[in-house]
Every structure is written in structure tokens, then in C-alpha cells.
N, C-alpha and C positions, 0 to 999 in steps of 0.2 A: 283746205286739200279734201278730196274725197277720198273713201277708201280705196279706189279703185287707184288714185296717184300714190297713196303710201303702199299698194301693193307693187305697182310698176317700179317706184325708186327702189324700195327693198329687196326686189328681183335683181339688180344690178349688183350687189354684193355676194360673195362666194360665202359669206356667213351672215345669216339673218339676224344673229345677235349683235350685231354692229349695226343695226336699223334701231334706233332707241324712241320709244313713244310713252315710257312712264312720266307722268306730268312732272314731278319732282326732277327727275334727272333731265328732262328737256328745260325746266326752268333755270336749273342750276347752270347748265352749259350755254343758255342764251344770255349768260349774266358776264360784264366784266367789272372793272373798279369804277364804272361811271360815276358813283354816288360820291366821289370826293369833290364833285360839283354839285351844289344844291339845286342848280338850274337843270342838269341833268338827270338829276335824281327825280326831280318832279315831271319832267319828259318822257324818261323813258321805263320807270317802275313797272308800267304794265305790260312792256312789250316781250313777247315771247315766240319762240318758233313752235312750229306743229310737230316736227321731228328733227332727230340727230342722226346724222350718217356720218360713220368712222370708217373711212376709206384707209386700205393700207398699199395701194399703189396708184400710180398716172393712171393705168388702165381704168382702174374702177372710177376715178373722178371722171374721165372721158364719159363713161357709160352713165353715170349719176347726172352728167350736166346735159347728157343728149337727152334721158329723159325728162328732166326738168326742162330744158327748152321747149320741147314739144307739148308739155304739159301747162306751160307758163306758171312755173312753181318758182318762188325766191329763192336765192341761195346765197347765205351769209357764211363766211369763212371765218373760223376760229383758230386761233394759235393755242396760247395757254391761258389767256382770257385775263391777262396783267395789265390791258391797256387802260387808260383813265378817260376815254372820251366816249365810250358807248361805241367803238369802232365794230366789235363783235356782237351788237344787240340787233336782232332782226327786227326791222320798222314795219314789216308787212307778213310777219308770219313767214312759211314756209318751212326750208329747212336750214339747219346750222351744219355746215361741213366741219366736222371737228377732226384737224388734221394732225392730232395727237400722236398717233400710230405712225405715221410717217417720219420717224425720228431718227432714220439710221446716218451716222456719219461714216459716209462712202470711202472718203480718204482726205489725208491731210499731205499734201505733195510736198517735195522738199523745198520747193519755192515757198511754202508758206500759204498754200490757198486750202481751205476748208470747202470741202464737197459734200453737201449734207441735203436730207430731205426737210422739208418745212416744219415739221415737229421736233426735230433735234432741240434739245434745251441747252440754252446758251452757257449755262453752267458746267454742262457735260463737254462741249466743245472746248471751253476754257482749260478744263482738267486735262482733256486729251491732248489739247495742242501744247500745253507746258510740260508734258510728258515727253514732247517732240522737240523740244527747243523753242516754241511759240507761243504767243497768247493772243487773245482777243484785242482788236485794236481800241474798241468801245464797247462798252455794254451799260445796258440801264441797271440800276439798284434791285430790281427784280430778277437779276441773272439766275437765280438757282431755279425759278421757276418758269421764265419767260423762255419761248420759243423763236427759233431763228426767223420763221417766216412770219410770225405776229410782229417782230421786232422790226423786219423790213417792210411790213404792209402798213404799220402804225407808230412805229418809234423814229428817232431822229438821233440821238446822242446819248451821252452818259459817261461814265468813270472811262477814261483814257481819251475823251474829247478835247482836254486841255493839251495832247501832244497830237493827237491825227484827227481832230475834226469829228464831224458827225457821219453819219453813212452816206450823205450826199457827195462826200469831200475825198479828195486823192484817193479816187479807183479803189475805196475800200469794198465795194460790192462790185467783184468783176463779172458776174452774169448771173441771170435768172432766168428759170423755165416755168411757164405759164401755160393753163388751159383756158380755152375761148370760151364763151358762151355763145355758140353759135349753133345753126342746124345740125351741122357736123362739127363739134369741137375740134380745134387745133392745139396741138402742142407746140409752142413758140418758144424759141431761144433769144431771150436779148443778152448783148454783150456790149461792154464799153458805155458810151453815152446813151445807148439804148434802154440800157435798165432803168433810167428815169422815167420810161414810160409807163411803169408799173410801180416805182419805188415809193413808198409811202402815199399809196392810193386807197388804203383801207380794204383791199380785196375788190374793189369797186369794178375792176377792168381785167379781170385775170384772177385764177388760183395759182398760187406759188406752189410749184410742186418740186422744185430742186434750187439750189442755190451754191454759187461759187463766192466766197467769203474771202476777203485778204485779210491775214494776219499780220503779227508783227514779232520779231524777236523777243523773246521772253527775257524779263528784268528779274532780278533779285529784289524785291521789294521791302520797305519797311514803314510802318505806320507812325505818325506824329500827331498831336493834338496840342495847341499852343493858346492859351487864353491869354488876352489883352484887356488893360482897364477901359479902353473904350473902342469901338466900331471904327473909328477913324484910324487908330492905331493899327487895328487888325487889318483893314483894308489896304493899307501903306505897306503893310509887310507882306501880305497874301499876293498882292499885285505886282510887288518886287520879283517875289519867287515864280510867279505864273508868266511874267515876260520875259524873264532872263533865260536864255539858252543854255546858262551853264548848269541849270538844276535838270535832272531828269525826274520828271513827275509824271503820275498817273490820275492825280486827282488833286484839286486846290478848292476847297469849300470854305466860305466865310460865314458865320453866323452873327447875326445879332442877337443881344442879351433882349429877352429872356427865353429864346428859342434852345440854347443848350440845355436848359432845366427840364425841358420837355422829354428830354432822352433818358427816360427813368432807369434803363439796364445799366447805361453809362455815366450815372449820375455824379460818379467821384472824378469825373476828368473835366468837369464843369466847374465854373467858380461864379458864386452869386454877383450877379449885374455885370458879369464880363461877358465880352465878345469872345467866340472861340474860332478856331482855324482846324481844320483836317486836312491833313496832307498825305498821300502816299507818295513816298520818295525812294529813289534807289537806296538800298542799305548802304551803300558804300559811300552815301553822302548824308546818313543820318547824324552822326556826330557834329558833323558841320553845319547842319541845319539847326541843331540845338544851341551852340554856339551863336549862330546869327539870330535866334530868336530872342535869346536873353539880352543879346546887345542891343535889340530894337525895343526893348520893353516889355517882353512876353515871358511867360510862364509856361514851359514844356511839362504838361500835365499828364502825358502817355508818350513813350518812345518804345516802339516794341517791332519785332519781325512781324513781317506777312507772310503766313504760312498757307497761302490760297483760302478759298472760301469757307474753310471751317477754321479760320482764325479767331479767337475771340479776346477782345471784343472785335467786331469786323466793323470797322469805322464806317465803311461804305454803306452799311444797312441803315445809316441815318443822314444820308446825303442823297441828292437829285429830289425824286418825288417821294422816297421814304420819310423824308423830312414833314411833308405834309401830312403824312400818315400817323406819324409819332404827336403831331400838333392836334390834330382831330381825335386821338386818344382822350387827350387831355381837356379838350373844349371842343364840340363838334361845330361849333359855329366858325372856325377857321377852314378856309380853303384857300386858294392859291392862284397864282397868274403864272404865265412864262414870258420873261421880259430878256431884253438884250441892252445893255446899258452901253454909252458912249466909252472908248477907250480913252478919251482924253476930258469928257466932262461930266463924268460918274459922279464926282463929289458934289457938283451943283445939282444935278439930278436926285441924287439923294436926299439933298438938303430940302427940296421943294417937296418931296413926297413926304417926308418927315413933317415939314411945317403943315402941309394940308392935312395929313392922315394920322398924324402921331403913331400909337400904338397899335392902329389899325392896320398899319402895313408895315410887318417886319421883315428886314432885308435878310434874305439869303441867298447868297452869291456862290454860281458855280463858273469859275473860269473855264473857257473854252476857246479853240481854235477856229475860225472862220475858213472856208476854202480859199481865202485871200493870203491866208498866212499870219493874219492879224489876229491876236488874242484879245478878248473882250472879258469884261465881267458879265456873263450871262446870270440869268436871276431867276428863280423859282421862288418869290416874295409868299409869305403868308399873308393873307389878307382877310379881316373879318367881315363874313357877310351878313347882311342885314336884309337888302332887296336886291333884287335883280337891276332895277335901275341904278342903284348905288353902284353896285359894282361895274355897270358899262360905265358910268361915269368916271370910276376908277382908270379903266382901260383908256378911255378918251384923254384923260388928264396925262396918262403916262406919253401916249403917242403924242400930246401937244408939246412935251418939252423934249422930245427926242428919243424916247425911252419905247423900243419897238415891242410888241406885244402878240404873241401867239396864242388866241383867245382858246383856253381849255374847257369852255363852258357853250362850245358850239358844237353841233353834233354833225358837221359835214367836214369833208376834204378843204374846202374853200375857207371856211370861217376860221379854222385851227390854224392858218398862218404858213402852212407848210405848202400850200398850193403853187405849182409853177405856173410864174406869169405868162410862159410861153405856150400853156393850154395843152402842153403833150399828153397830160394824162386825160383829160377830158376827149381831145381827138383819138388817143387810145380807145377809149370806151366806146366810143361810137363805132371803131372797127371790131370792137372784140365782144361787145356786149350791146347790140344795138337796140334790144328790147329791154335793156333796163333791168335785168334779172338779178345780177350782180349786186347783194347789198344795195339794195334800192332804197333810195332817199338819202344815200351818204354823200352824192356828187350834185351839190344844189344848182349848178348850172348845165346839167344834161338833161336833155328831153328826149324819151324814147321814141324810135320811129316806130312806124305802124307795123 
């Protein structure tokens, strides 16, 4: 960017202080948690924006994009930077559009729809929703820091997906407003099926400025940790809880040993050489769950109320991709995959993976409901990294035995496994960002028009 470019973009803001060029600040706001992947760490370590813009309104975003289009300046949207795939890292310099200040919760309707700005923190939405008798349908383990815009742009599911599926399912995302990157940027409202045009597109085809998110009636939850002598026993029990409609649950997570010993703050609830299950269950069913666990050969190592995100210990802090973080703290050679096992052939798939990779592939299951209503053992297994070639061989072997893999070591929408096969995101990019200035390089199948 030229000095004139910087001056022109800065002039679009009502407060010049929200145009940031201090190198250390720009570098920090050009980063996310891409380093979970050794492949992405090598690829993205030297990528940085040239400036950061912090808009406070849709009008300012329109003004910024107008100037950037005129001057051919790349724009990469940023939520809270909690993504793991380098979604928010600019590959071609330009500006980072930091949406953190657009964090208003405008309304939670009587029907349970949260209307918010893109920078609203999921933890804040959850707290506000519960005060009104609702709660989030699903959320990532980074809920305290993560923003709703970032979650819709680069996430897919999390705690709650066992009951409500992911963001693409069951009309959880009711509507999204985005600004386009055109000669005259437009504010476009997407509702119903149209939300899939921009959902999980990494900000490559529109800047999210407003969200309508469906909530669910709040439940009085309790936490439970159950140790089992073997992973097979733990899987059998957790699958029974996960797939039975009799249980009201928000989380069912199953860990192979020695993963639980990596959670140092909650070491007392693990048992040496044993598998462990974490469950968020309706408080009214906690006693019944304890009885069932003991009858199934398990030891209840924690049974306690859940009092919101400040609960200590908060078991969800060790689930989903936070599991990977705790493992990496113990040994940086650990990384992860994102897998889906068969609801009927999972045990055979587990056995084949363990036979081939032994303790270089540790099973960490997150049960989740698909959009079809089928509950599967989703998984974020820990895998020991040695070379990129071996990592890709693991992915290929998983797929060869019917285990789906969304590759978290790929830095584009298509490679991450969440790409729409109907090309709707790509077609939208051609309409909304014909010159390819929004997060360039992250939609691999796109070719900019002249």
C-alpha cells in the first residue's frame, strides 16, 4: 500500500485512531490459532497485513470497501482470531478489517432469535440469552473469546451439536447481512437457504455485518466425568447416552487414554490408563446418569452443577479443539484431524486405525447430530506429526476405510472439507467480489475477473 492508500482508507473512519499501523499491533491482529497445524505454521508464519481498520458501523464498512475496491487493496475480515485454519491471516497484505467493535446484541426476540453485530462475543450472547430463558444451540470451546461473525464465517459446530447439529443444520442461522466488494458496495440480506451463500466462506465473498441466530430454551445443566477401564467400554456407554432420546444432553465427549492425563488443571478427575467421558446432562437426570455409569462399569469422578461459563472446573474447556491445545502444551508434536466415523462401523474403524498407527493416533470423540438427524461419533483425534507426507497418508487411510476427514491443515475453503458441493459459495464470490479482493487466496477454485 502506498502512503496515499493509507491516507484514503483512514479518511473513511470518523476516528483516525481506529486505523492502526503500529507493526506489533498489525502483526498481532493478522494472526489466529493457525499454529495448531505444523503445516499452516510453516505456510503462514510470515504473512501480515499492512494496516488494521476497526469499523464501528455498516456505513463505515461500505466506505472502507469502496476505497479498497477503487485502489485494489485486499481486505481480510477478522472476528476474534480464535480460528485454527488461518482463515483470518492475510495472504496478500492489504488491510485486516477487525470487526470486534461491532459487538452489539441488538435484541433477543420473544421467539428466541438473537440479533447481533458480527463482533458480539458468543459468551456474552450465551449469558444474555440465559437471562431471558434461552441459550445457544451450539458453540465452540473458545466461547468466551470467539465472536459470532467469526463463528459463522469459519466455524461449524461444537458444544450443543449433539442435540442441535451444526451451524448449517436445522435453520440455526436464520439470516445474515453482508457487504459486497464491488464498485459500489451493497448491503445484502440473506435469509433461509440463502444464508448458505456466505456461511463458512471465511469472509471471501462478503463482510458479515449483522446476524440473526436461532436460540433454544435454556436447560438447567450438570457436569459429569466418568472413567472406564477401556476405551471400548467408554465408547459403548457414551454412544448409548448420545443416541438415546431419553437423555437431555449438551455434550458427550470420549477420550482414549492417555489424553485425560494431559488436562493438568483437572488431573484429579482422570484415572491412570483409563478412558474418560465428559457429559453435560440435564441436572434432573444427573443421579440417573451416575447410576447408569456405575452399572456399566464406570467410575463417576465428577458430578457437579453447571452454573454457566464461570463454573470451575468447566469441562467444556477440555473438549472439541481445546483438547488439542492441552495436548500441545504437553508435547508440541501433537496436532489433530477432524473426522466423522460411521454410526454402525466405528469400532472396526477404530481398530484399523489403532493397528496401523498405535499411539500416534489417539481417539477423541465428539458425538454430534447431522442435518439428517443421525447421531455420529464425530472426532478430533490427536495425531503425532512427523512429516507432512505422513500426515497426508493418515488422512488418505482414514478416507479409505470410510472415515470422513475435514482437513484442518489446508488454508482454503475447499480443502477444509466444509465446501458446498453445489458451488454456491463460489458463485456468490463471483457476484459479490469479482476482483477477488476479499481474503484473496482462500477460495482456491476462484479466478478473479479482469
